[in-house]
C-alpha positions as CSV (number, residue, x, y, z in Angstrom):
1,X,0.0,0.0,0.0
2,X,2.9,2.4,0.8
3,X,4.1,2.0,-2.8
4,X,0.7,2.8,-4.2
5,X,0.4,5.9,-2.0
6,X,3.8,7.1,-3.4
7,X,2.7,6.5,-7.0
8,X,-0.6,8.3,-6.5
9,X,1.1,11.4,-5.2
10,X,3.8,11.1,-7.9
11,X,1.1,11.0,-10.5
12,X,-0.4,14.3,-9.2
13,X,3.1,15.7,-9.5
14,X,3.2,14.6,-13.1
15,X,-0.1,16.3,-13.8
16,X,1.4,19.4,-12.3
17,X,4.4,19.2,-14.7
18,X,2.0,18.8,-17.6
19,X,0.4,22.1,-16.4
20,X,3.9,23.7,-16.2
21,X,4.6,22.7,-19.8
22,X,1.2,24.0,-20.8
23,X,1.9,27.4,-19.2
24,X,5.3,27.5,-20.9
25,X,3.7,26.7,-24.3
26,X,1.0,29.4,-23.9
27,X,3.5,32.0,-22.6
28,X,5.5,31.5,-25.7
29,X,2.3,32.0,-27.8
30,X,1.3,35.1,-25.9
31,X,4.7,36.6,-25.5
32,X,8.2,36.0,-26.8
33,X,10.5,33.3,-25.5
34,X,13.2,32.8,-28.1
35,X,15.2,30.2,-26.1
36,X,12.7,27.4,-26.8
37,X,11.0,26.2,-29.9
38,X,7.2,26.3,-29.8
39,X,6.7,23.0,-31.6
40,X,9.2,21.2,-29.5
41,X,7.6,22.4,-26.2
42,X,4.2,21.3,-27.6
43,X,5.6,17.8,-28.4
44,X,7.1,17.6,-24.9
45,X,3.8,18.7,-23.4
46,X,1.6,16.2,-25.3
47,X,3.9,13.2,-24.9
48,X,4.4,13.8,-21.2
49,X,0.7,14.3,-20.7
50,X,0.0,10.9,-22.4
51,X,2.7,8.9,-20.8
52,X,3.8,10.8,-17.6
53,X,0.3,11.6,-16.5
54,X,-2.5,9.6,-18.0
55,X,-0.8,6.3,-18.8
56,X,1.1,6.4,-15.5
57,X,-1.9,6.9,-13.3
58,X,-4.0,4.4,-15.2
59,X,-1.2,1.8,-14.5
60,X,-1.2,2.8,-10.8
61,X,-4.9,2.5,-10.4
62,X,-4.9,-0.8,-12.3
63,X,-2.2,-2.1,-9.9
64,X,-4.3,-0.9,-7.0
65,X,-7.2,-3.0,-8.4
66,X,-4.9,-6.0,-8.7
67,X,-4.0,-5.7,-5.0
68,X,-7.2,-7.7,-4.2
69,X,-6.3,-10.4,-6.8
70,X,-2.6,-10.9,-6.8
71,X,0.1,-11.4,-4.2
72,X,2.7,-8.8,-3.3
73,X,5.3,-11.0,-5.0
74,X,3.3,-11.1,-8.2
75,X,2.8,-7.3,-8.1
76,X,6.5,-6.5,-8.1
77,X,6.8,-6.8,-11.8
78,X,4.1,-4.2,-12.3
79,X,5.9,-1.8,-9.9
80,X,9.0,-2.2,-12.0
81,X,7.1,-1.3,-15.1
82,X,5.9,1.9,-13.4
83,X,9.5,2.9,-12.9
84,X,10.4,2.2,-16.5
85,X,7.4,4.2,-17.8
86,X,8.1,7.1,-15.4
87,X,11.8,7.2,-16.5
88,X,10.8,7.1,-20.1
89,X,8.3,9.8,-19.7
90,X,10.7,12.1,-17.9
91,X,13.3,11.5,-20.6
92,X,10.8,12.8,-23.1
93,X,10.7,16.3,-21.6
94,X,14.3,17.5,-22.2
95,X,14.7,15.4,-25.4
96,X,11.7,16.8,-27.1
97,X,12.3,20.4,-25.9
98,X,15.9,20.1,-27.1
99,X,15.3,18.9,-30.7
100,X,11.8,17.5,-31.2
101,X,11.7,14.1,-32.9
102,X,15.2,12.6,-33.0
103,X,17.0,9.5,-31.7
104,X,16.7,10.3,-28.0
105,X,13.0,11.4,-27.9
106,X,12.1,8.4,-30.2
107,X,14.0,6.0,-27.9
108,X,12.1,7.4,-24.9
109,X,8.8,7.1,-26.6
110,X,9.6,3.6,-27.8
111,X,10.5,2.5,-24.3
112,X,7.2,3.8,-23.0
113,X,5.3,2.0,-25.8
114,X,7.1,-1.3,-25.2
115,X,6.3,-1.0,-21.5
116,X,2.6,-0.9,-22.4
117,X,3.1,-4.1,-24.4
118,X,4.6,-5.9,-21.4
119,X,2.0,-4.5,-19.0
120,X,-0.7,-5.9,-21.4
121,X,1.0,-9.3,-21.6
122,X,1.3,-9.6,-17.8
123,X,-2.3,-8.5,-17.2
124,X,-3.7,-11.0,-19.7
125,X,-1.7,-13.8,-18.1
126,X,-2.5,-12.8,-14.5
127,X,-6.3,-12.3,-15.0
128,X,-6.9,-15.4,-17.1
129,X,-8.9,-17.1,-14.3
130,X,-10.5,-13.9,-13.2
131,X,-14.1,-13.0,-14.1
132,X,-14.4,-9.5,-12.6
133,X,-16.6,-7.0,-14.3
134,X,-13.7,-4.5,-14.8
135,X,-11.5,-7.1,-16.5
136,X,-12.7,-6.7,-20.1
137,X,-12.4,-2.9,-19.9
138,X,-8.9,-3.0,-18.6
139,X,-7.7,-5.6,-21.2
140,X,-9.7,-3.8,-24.0
141,X,-8.0,-0.5,-23.1
142,X,-4.5,-2.0,-23.1
143,X,-5.3,-3.7,-26.4
144,X,-6.1,-0.4,-27.9
145,X,-2.9,1.0,-26.4
146,X,-0.9,-1.7,-28.1
147,X,-2.4,-1.3,-31.5
148,X,-2.1,2.5,-31.4
149,X,1.6,1.9,-31.6
150,X,1.2,1.1,-35.3
151,X,0.6,4.8,-35.9
152,X,3.7,5.8,-33.9
153,X,5.9,3.4,-35.8
154,X,4.5,4.6,-39.1
155,X,5.3,8.2,-38.2
156,X,8.8,7.3,-37.0
157,X,9.4,5.5,-40.3
158,X,8.3,8.4,-42.4
159,X,10.4,10.9,-40.4
160,X,13.4,8.6,-40.6
161,X,13.1,8.1,-44.3
162,X,12.2,11.7,-45.0
163,X,9.2,10.6,-47.1
164,X,6.0,12.0,-45.5
165,X,2.9,11.9,-47.8
166,X,0.4,14.3,-46.2
167,X,-2.6,11.9,-46.2
168,X,-0.5,9.0,-44.7
169,X,1.1,11.3,-42.1
170,X,-2.3,12.6,-41.0
171,X,-3.9,9.1,-41.0
172,X,-1.0,7.8,-38.9
173,X,-1.3,10.7,-36.4
174,X,-5.1,10.3,-36.1
175,X,-4.8,6.5,-35.8
176,X,-2.5,6.8,-32.8
177,X,-4.6,9.5,-31.1
178,X,-7.9,7.7,-31.7
179,X,-6.8,4.4,-30.2
180,X,-5.2,6.2,-27.3
181,X,-7.9,8.6,-26.1
182,X,-11.0,6.8,-27.5
183,X,-9.6,3.4,-26.8
184,X,-7.0,3.1,-24.0
185,X,-7.9,6.1,-21.9
186,X,-11.7,5.9,-22.2
187,X,-11.9,2.1,-21.7
188,X,-9.6,2.2,-18.7
189,X,-11.7,4.9,-17.1
190,X,-14.9,3.0,-17.7
191,X,-13.2,-0.1,-16.1
192,X,-12.3,2.0,-13.0
193,X,-15.9,3.3,-12.9
194,X,-17.4,-0.2,-13.2
195,X,-15.0,-1.4,-10.5
196,X,-16.0,1.5,-8.2
197,X,-19.7,0.8,-8.8
198,X,-19.2,-2.9,-8.1
199,X,-17.4,-2.2,-4.8
200,X,-20.4,-0.3,-3.5
201,X,-22.8,-3.1,-4.5
202,X,-24.3,-1.6,-7.7
203,X,-26.6,-3.7,-9.7
204,X,-24.6,-4.7,-12.8
205,X,-25.2,-8.0,-14.5
206,X,-22.4,-9.7,-16.4
207,X,-24.5,-9.8,-19.5
208,X,-25.2,-6.1,-19.4
209,X,-21.6,-5.3,-18.8
210,X,-20.5,-7.5,-21.8
211,X,-23.1,-5.9,-24.0
212,X,-21.9,-2.4,-23.2
213,X,-18.3,-3.4,-23.6
214,X,-18.7,-5.1,-27.0
215,X,-20.9,-2.2,-28.4
216,X,-18.2,0.3,-27.4
217,X,-15.3,-1.9,-28.4
218,X,-16.6,-2.6,-31.9
219,X,-17.5,1.1,-32.2
220,X,-14.0,2.2,-31.2
221,X,-12.3,-0.4,-33.4
222,X,-14.2,0.5,-36.6
223,X,-14.7,4.1,-35.5
224,X,-11.2,5.1,-36.4
225,X,-12.7,5.6,-39.8
226,X,-14.3,8.8,-38.5
227,X,-10.8,10.3,-38.4
228,X,-10.2,9.7,-42.1
229,X,-13.5,10.5,-43.7
230,X,-11.7,13.2,-45.6
231,X,-10.1,10.4,-47.6
232,X,-11.8,8.7,-50.5
233,X,-13.4,5.6,-49.0
234,X,-15.8,3.1,-50.6
235,X,-19.5,3.5,-49.6
236,X,-19.7,0.1,-47.8
237,X,-16.8,1.1,-45.5
238,X,-18.6,4.4,-44.8
239,X,-21.8,2.6,-43.9
240,X,-19.8,0.2,-41.6
241,X,-18.2,3.3,-39.9
242,X,-21.7,4.9,-39.3
243,X,-23.2,1.7,-37.9
244,X,-20.2,1.2,-35.6
245,X,-20.5,4.8,-34.4
246,X,-24.2,4.3,-33.7
247,X,-23.4,1.1,-31.8
248,X,-20.9,2.9,-29.7
249,X,-23.4,5.7,-29.0
250,X,-26.0,3.1,-28.0
251,X,-23.3,1.5,-25.6
252,X,-22.6,4.9,-24.1
253,X,-26.3,5.4,-23.5
254,X,-26.6,2.0,-21.8
255,X,-23.6,3.0,-19.6
256,X,-25.4,6.2,-18.7
257,X,-28.6,4.3,-17.7
258,X,-26.5,1.9,-15.6
259,X,-25.1,4.8,-13.6
260,X,-28.5,6.4,-13.3
261,X,-30.1,3.2,-12.1
262,X,-27.5,3.0,-9.3
263,X,-27.5,6.7,-8.4
264,X,-29.1,6.0,-5.0
265,X,-26.1,3.9,-4.0
266,X,-23.7,6.5,-5.3
267,X,-25.4,9.1,-3.0
268,X,-24.8,6.8,0.0
269,X,-21.1,6.1,-0.8
270,X,-19.9,9.1,-2.7
271,X,-19.5,12.6,-1.3
272,X,-21.4,15.5,-2.9
273,X,-18.2,16.7,-4.5
274,X,-17.4,13.3,-6.0
275,X,-20.9,13.1,-7.4
276,X,-20.5,16.6,-8.9
277,X,-17.2,15.5,-10.5
278,X,-19.0,12.4,-11.9
279,X,-21.7,14.6,-13.5
280,X,-19.0,17.0,-14.8
281,X,-17.2,14.1,-16.5
282,X,-20.5,12.6,-17.6
283,X,-21.4,15.9,-19.4
284,X,-18.0,15.9,-21.1
285,X,-18.4,12.2,-22.2
286,X,-22.0,13.0,-23.4
287,X,-20.7,15.9,-25.5
288,X,-17.8,13.8,-26.9
289,X,-20.3,11.1,-27.9
290,X,-22.6,13.5,-29.6
291,X,-19.8,15.2,-31.5
292,X,-18.5,11.8,-32.5
293,X,-21.9,10.8,-33.8
294,X,-22.3,14.1,-35.6
295,X,-18.9,13.6,-37.4
296,X,-20.5,10.8,-39.4
297,X,-21.9,13.6,-41.5
298,X,-19.2,14.2,-44.1
299,X,-19.6,18.0,-44.2
300,X,-19.2,18.2,-40.4
301,X,-16.3,15.9,-40.5
302,X,-14.5,18.0,-43.1
303,X,-15.2,21.1,-41.1
304,X,-13.9,19.5,-37.9
305,X,-10.6,18.3,-39.4
306,X,-10.2,21.4,-41.5
307,X,-9.9,23.8,-38.5
308,X,-7.1,23.2,-36.1
309,X,-8.9,25.0,-33.2
310,X,-11.8,22.6,-33.5
311,X,-9.4,19.6,-33.3
312,X,-7.6,21.1,-30.3
313,X,-10.9,21.8,-28.5
314,X,-12.1,18.2,-29.1
315,X,-8.9,16.7,-27.8
316,X,-9.0,18.9,-24.7
317,X,-12.6,18.0,-24.1
318,X,-11.6,14.3,-23.9
319,X,-8.2,14.5,-22.4
320,X,-8.8,17.2,-19.8
321,X,-12.5,17.6,-19.1
322,X,-13.3,13.9,-19.3
323,X,-10.3,11.7,-18.7
324,X,-8.0,13.9,-16.5
325,X,-10.8,15.1,-14.2
326,X,-12.0,11.5,-13.8
327,X,-8.5,10.3,-12.9
328,X,-7.7,13.0,-10.4
329,X,-11.1,12.2,-8.8
330,X,-10.2,8.5,-8.7
331,X,-7.0,9.4,-6.8
332,X,-8.9,11.3,-4.2
333,X,-11.6,8.6,-4.1
334,X,-9.0,6.0,-3.1
335,X,-9.7,7.2,0.5
336,X,-6.0,7.1,1.4
337,X,-5.7,10.9,1.5
338,X,-7.5,13.4,3.8
339,X,-10.1,15.5,2.0
340,X,-9.1,18.8,3.6
341,X,-10.5,22.2,2.7
342,X,-7.4,23.2,0.6
343,X,-7.7,19.9,-1.4
344,X,-11.4,20.5,-2.0
345,X,-10.7,24.1,-3.0
346,X,-7.9,23.0,-5.3
347,X,-10.2,20.5,-7.0
348,X,-13.0,23.1,-7.5
349,X,-10.5,25.6,-9.0
350,X,-9.2,22.8,-11.3
351,X,-12.8,22.1,-12.5
352,X,-13.3,25.8,-13.1
353,X,-10.0,26.2,-15.0
354,X,-10.6,23.2,-17.2
355,X,-14.1,24.4,-18.0
356,X,-12.9,27.9,-18.9
357,X,-10.1,26.3,-21.0
358,X,-12.7,24.2,-22.9
359,X,-15.1,27.2,-23.2
360,X,-12.4,29.4,-24.8
361,X,-11.1,26.7,-27.1
362,X,-14.7,25.7,-28.1
363,X,-15.6,29.3,-28.9
364,X,-12.4,29.8,-30.9
365,X,-13.3,26.7,-32.9
366,X,-16.9,27.9,-33.6
367,X,-15.8,31.4,-34.5
368,X,-13.0,30.1,-36.8
369,X,-15.8,29.0,-39.2
370,X,-16.2,32.7,-40.1
371,X,-12.5,33.4,-39.5
372,X,-13.3,35.6,-36.5
373,X,-10.7,35.8,-33.8
374,X,-11.3,36.5,-30.1
375,X,-9.2,39.4,-28.8
376,X,-6.5,38.5,-26.3
377,X,-7.1,34.8,-26.5
378,X,-3.4,33.9,-26.0
379,X,-3.4,35.9,-22.8
380,X,-6.7,34.5,-21.6
381,X,-5.6,30.9,-22.2
382,X,-2.3,31.7,-20.4
383,X,-4.3,33.0,-17.4
384,X,-6.5,29.9,-17.5
385,X,-3.4,27.6,-17.6
386,X,-2.0,29.4,-14.6
387,X,-5.2,28.8,-12.8
388,X,-5.0,25.1,-13.5
389,X,-1.3,25.1,-12.5
390,X,-2.1,26.8,-9.1
391,X,-5.1,24.5,-8.4
392,X,-2.9,21.4,-9.0
393,X,-0.2,22.9,-6.8
394,X,-2.8,23.4,-4.0
395,X,-4.0,19.7,-4.3
396,X,-0.4,18.2,-4.5
397,X,1.0,20.2,-1.5
398,X,-2.0,19.5,0.7
399,X,-2.3,15.7,0.0
400,X,-1.9,14.2,3.4
401,X,-2.2,10.5,4.1
402,X,-5.0,9.4,6.5
403,X,-3.8,8.1,9.8
């Protein structure tokens, strides 16, 4: 348990570092900072956010889940993987800031990817006789993490060879991103939610859980096609993509009804703030699902992928408002830290900062249709980033273990 507490606190620190890199990136946009390259800072920010923060805390929370299933001896290998992933993630920061994609940053990224392969292999082997409701979600998430690597290897090959066809480059990028945030991140979070509900005695049948899982799994697997609708694809493939997206939407609806049905038990076991966060995340997930369904309309899809601000707003909706908020709440819901007033204040400020960030990015995306710019947006986004940074600092420095 001591190891888990360390890694939980360490993960919050990593989220704080993500915020620091975000402030640095937005400061350079708003003002001049010639000593660093904007693109390189952005690459360091995004890679560390994926591996140092989200992937790391998902691994930690999965290991905490395994504490009730495996012995301490069996868990040692997972803790070793946490160290490898953390070292790889931290190596990405200076290497990407120094020179973007080159041998050192690619080596660090590859090490983190391979760590995910090993984690998946261990989990498949160790859970082979387990029939817990969260199992398919964790394995499904890690499966998507593994196959997302095809996109990374494709990008690495193109960069190494110097041959980067625009369509193939974009398709590889979107392939990686889709199976990371719609696959690995979302499925892992749902697994953690299902496990939390199961622990408080929620009514979830194995049949219902499998139905939701397979609807969403199939939708995610085929739904990659939504990211490349701008390419010329046969009609039958387009129809399959639309049907898969509808299936995923139906699965998301079933998940919503499952939570709603068990809300009375959530009221008994979750604090008012935890329930607020769950509704906050639920709203973001609902918006993400609707936007995903809407992107099956070719005109909307072309618009979305044609405006960079829209893509950024959509990514932040999932990665910050949905996934990151859910994960920080999961850390606090482990019940190993005191929920002091500063921690609660920090969490509320974080929710506000993330909401404002998404509101500004979303408005920028909508107004970009008419090529209208919002005055002082770089400064506004910098201020919002500072708010998120301060809120995470308040949470981290006031995390105190329960006696």
